[in-house]
N, C-alpha and C positions, 0 to 999 in steps of 0.2 A: 529477319527474326520473326517467329510466329507471334501473333497476338495472344496475350495471356489474359484470361478472364478470372479475376481473383475471387469472384462469387461462384464460379463453376467448379464443382469438386471433380476429382478423378478417383479411380479405384485406389491409387497409391496413397493419396492424402485424405481419403474419405473420413477416417476416424476423427481427424482434427477438425474437418469441416462439420462433422456431425455434432461434436461437442459445442463448437462455436455457434452453429446455426440453431441448435436446440436452445442454447442460452438466449439468443436474440428473440426467439419465439416466446419463451417463458417470460422474458423481460417485458415484451409488448403486452402479453396477457396480464402479467402482474401489475403493470401500470394502470390498465383499465380497472382491474380489481380494486386497487387502492382508491382510484377516483370514485368508483361506484359505492364501495362499502364504507370507506373511511373519509371520503372527500379530501383526499391528499393528492397533490399534483406537484411533482418535483421539477417540472419543465415549464413553469409559469414565466420564466425569464425569456422564453422564446416567443416569437410573434404568434398571435392567436391562431392563425391558419396552420402554422407548422406545429404548434402545440397540440392542436386538435387531431391532426393526422399522424403525429409522431408514433403512437403505438402500432398503427397500421404499417407505416414505413419500416419500422424495426422488424415487425413480424414477417413482412414480405422478404426482407433481406435474409432472415433466418430460413424461410422456406426455400429461397433460391439456393442457399448454401447446402441444403441437404437433398436437393433434387438431382437424382442420378438414376439412369435407366435401370441398372441392376447393381445393388450395393452388397448383396449377400446377407443383409440384415432383414429378416422376414417382416418385422414391424415397420421399419422405414420403407421397405418396398411397397407394403400395403398402403401406407399413407401416401406415397408418391403416386401410386396408380389410381387411388380413389379421390383424393382432395388436393393433391399437389402436382398434378400432371402438367399444369401450366400456371402462369401468373394470375390469370383471371380466377381460376378455381381456388387458388391459394388465398387470394384477396377475399373472395366470397366466404371461404371458411372462416377467416379471421373476423369478418364483419358479423357473421352469425354468432361466433363466440363472444364478441364484444357486446352485441345487442343483448345476448342472454345475460351476461354479467351486469349490464346496466338495468335490466328489467327486474332481476331477482330481488334486490334490496327493497324497492318500493312495494313490490308484490308481497314479500314476506311481512313487511311492516303493516300493510293494510289487512292482510288475511290472518295474521297470527299475532304479532307483537303488540299492535295497537287495537286489536279486535276485542270484542266482549261477547260473552255468552251467559253472563249472569242476569238475574232478574227475569221478569215475565211481561214487561211492558216496554213500550218504545222509549220511555224516559230513561231506562237503564243504559241506553246507547247514546244519550245526549252528550255525555262528557267525553266521548272518544271520537277520534277521526277515522278509526279503522272500521272493519266490517262489523256489522251487527248480527252475529250468529244467534243472538237471542230470538230474532225473527224466525229463523229456521227451527229453533227449539220449540217455540210456541206453536208453530204451524206444522210440526213434523208429522203428527198423526193424520192431518188433512192431506199432506203431500203423499203419504203412504196409502191411505184408505179413502180419500175423497170425503164425501158427505155421508158415508156409511155410518150408522149409529155406533157410537163409541163402545157401548155395552156388547156389541156383536162382533167386534174385531177378531175375537178368538175363532169365529167361524171362517174368516178369510185365512187366518194363519193355519188352521187345521186343514182346510182345503188344499193349500199349497204344499203342506207337509205330505199329504196323501198323494198329490200329483207327482212330487219329487220321488216318493217311495215307489210308486208304480212305474216311473220312468226308468228305474234301475232294475226292474224285474228281468229285463233281457240279459243283464250281465250274469244272472244266476241260472240261465237256461243251459242245460247240459244234454248230451246225447241227442235223441230224436226230437226233443223239444226245440233245439236250435233251428230245425227246419221250418218252424212256425214263427220265428222271430219277426220276419217281415210282416206276416199277417197280424201279429200282435201290435206292432208299432203303427202300421198303416190303417188298421181297421178297429181292433179291439181297444187300444189305448185311447184314441180320440173319443170313443163311446164312453169309456170309463171316466175320462176327464169331464165330459159334458154332464154326466150323471152327478159327479162329485160337486161341480160348480153349481149345477141347477138345484140340488137338494140342500147343500150346505150354505152357499153364498146367497142364492135367491130365497131359500126357505119356503115356507108355506106348507110343509109336511113334517111329520114326526115331531110336532110340537114347536117347530122353529117358526118364528115370526117372519112373514114375507117382507122382503126389502126390494123395492122397485129398482130397476137398473139405472134410473136417473140419479140415484143416490150413490151408485158405484163410482169410484174415481181413484185418482192418485196413481202411484206406481203399481198397485195391484191391478188396476184396469189396464195399464200399459202391458203388463205381463199377460193378461187374459187375451187381449186383442192380438198381441204378437204371437202368442202360443197357438191359437186356432188359425191365425193367418199362415204361420209357417207350416203347420201340419197339413193343411188342405191345399195350399197353393202349389206345393211340390208335386203331388200325384197328378193334379189337374194340368200343371205345366208339362209334365212328362207325357201325358196323353196327347196334348196339343203338339208337342215336338214330334211325336211319332206320326200324328195326323198330317202335319205339314210336309212330311217326307213320304206320305202314302202314295201308292201308285193309282189309287182310286180318285178320280178328279173331284167328286163331290166332297169326300172327306178332306182332301187337300185344300180345296178352295174355302171350305167352311173354317178350317183351322187358320188359314192365312187371313181370312176376313176378321176372325175373332182377334187374333194377335195384333194385326195392324190397327184395328179399331181401338182396343184398350191401350195400346202404346201411343196412340195419337191424341188421347185426352188426358188432362191433368187429374191427379188423384183428388184434389179438392173439389173438382166438379163432380166426380163420381160419388164422393161422399155426400155432397149436397143433393144430388139426384136420388140417392138411396134413402136419404132422410126426409126430404120434402116432397119430391115428385112421385116416387114409387108408391106411397100409400094412396095417392089419388087414383091409381089404376086398379086398386083392390076393391072387391065387393064391400058394401057398406058394413056388413057384419064380420068382415075379416080383419084380423089384427096380427101384425108381425112386429115384435119388439124392435125398438130402434137399434139396440146394441147388436142384435142378430143381423139386421140390415146392413149396419156399418161393417161388421166382420165379413159378411158375404161380399160386399163391395170391394174390400181390401183383397180378399182371396181372388176374386175375378180379375182385379187389376194386376196384382203381382204375378199371377199365373202366366200372363202373357210374357213377362220378362224372364221368368224361370224357363218357359218354353224355348225362348231364343238361346238362352245359355246352354240348355241341354242339346238343342239342335246343333250348336257348334261342336259339342263333343261327338255327336253322331256322325257329323261330316268329317271329323278328324280321323275316324277309323278307316283303315284301308279296306278296299273292296274284298280282299281275300278273306276277311273275317266272316263276311256274309256268305261267301261261296263255301267256306269250310263248314259252316253250320248247316247249310243246305245239303252238302254232300253227306252229312251224317243223318239225313232224313228228318231234320227238325222242321216243324211248321213255323209260321210267322211268329206267333206269340211265344212259343218255346225258345226260338232263336233270339228274340228280343230280350226275354227275361233272363236267360241263362248265359248268353254269349255277348250280345251287343251292349245292352244297358249297363251291365257291371263295368265294362271297359270305358264306355262313354262317360258315365257319371264320375268315375275316378279321375278322368282328365279335366273335368270342369268343376271340381270341388272349390277352387278359389272363386270362380264366377258365381256359383250358387251361394257361397258364403257372403259374397259382396251384395247379392240381391237380398238375402235375408237381413243383412245389416241395414240396408236401405229401408226395408220394411219396418224394422224396429224404430228407426229414426223418423219414419213418416207417421208413426202413431199420434204424435201431438196434433196432427191436422184434424183429428176427430173432435177437437174443441170447437170447431166452427159449426158443428151440428148439435152442440149442447151436451157433449160427453166430456167430462173434465178429468182427463188423466193427469199425470204429474205436472206437465207444463200448463195444462188448463187450470189446475189448482193454483199454480204460481200466478197466473193471470188474475185469478180471483183474489188471491192474497194481496197482491201489490196494489189493488184498487180499494182495499179496505181502509177506511178513514183513519183507523188507529195505527196503520203501518205504512203510510205513504212514504215513498222515498227510499225503500229498501229492495227495489226490484233486482239490483245487481247481485246481491247475496243469493237470491232465489235462482237466478239464471246460472250462477256458478255452481250452486248445489245440483241443479238439474243436469248441467253439463258433466259434472263428475259422475252422477248416476249413470248417464247414458254411455260415458266413456268406459266405465267398469263393465257394463253389460256387453258393449260391442267388443271390448278388448277380450273378454272371456270367450265370446263367440269366435273371434278371430284366432285365438290360441287353439281352440278346439278344432277349427278347420285345418290349422297347420298340423295338429296331431293326426287328423285323418289323412292328410296328404302323405305324411311319413309312414303311416300304418299301411296304406295301400299302394305305396310306391313300388314299382316293379323294376325300375332302372337301378342297377347296383354298380 
């Protein structure tokens, strides 16, 4: 007589096993839910070790009962292929679900239900054990604008409104103007952005009071550093990628030397050198603003990583693309601009987006050279004698800000992938 596995479904009895197995899985999850949210445990009569692992055991039995190579049910087949293809993955899935359920209640209590946002002093939070969002409310302007004078915050807001407005100009270009869209974003737009930031945020002209860059800070400074870093590191990285594949030895070895040098040193060292060491090599009467030096350092550093990402896309193209372009009589630059680079850049959109995300998340390092972006302002706020002990709220606030920025960039990169996808 053949051995019968009562936990192993077949196509003939799968519907029965599906209902029973799903019930076991839901019972295991519901048990952990009750323990976490309502502190209820209906299996306390069992030994402690068995009571602790009971939801996991029940859930594993349920997953075993619905595990079938092909059931005909699209949802169940997808679950079996992704998280229930073996016992280990099923157990890992249950552990993740259980840990999530266990973490949610204390997190919600601390962040929302027991938190306070009233008042304007530390004393307003003394009576609660939850988060003190009053701390964020009081310091919010500093987190956004740094030490920039309060009366002039409208200048930063106006500058960013103009920058966003000019960024969308390309969407309205029609006809022959679309031929100049690359020129606009690569050359003209950065110049416009620099002029807007220089005259509006820095001031000193048109009756606007001058504000030194040491007073700039907060999230606005994060955006400024990231903005210019992203705009200028991309074309420089593209040139370096082409240079590394050049047939001219001098250009190739210079590009290789540049890329390997900048990839071999940490960014914090580069920022320190640009802020402290670089001014020592300038003539006594020469002055380069610290913010400009820091942005230049980030551009030079990130360009090396962008170059390697783009080089990967160039190497992925078949040799036939180069031969086809040459057969049409195209020169080197015409071939690269109209045939090679458009295809290569399309292939490496995820890699470029990943590098840009890393650049944005690396901006807090400029705090070590005296520029206080949003994380730098958090460091300053948490050491304030009036607000000692509330660093956690600040770091959560900063993490949410960076997550929103990076998630938006990630979604935009996915949109570009779909837009330029040629495989149908």
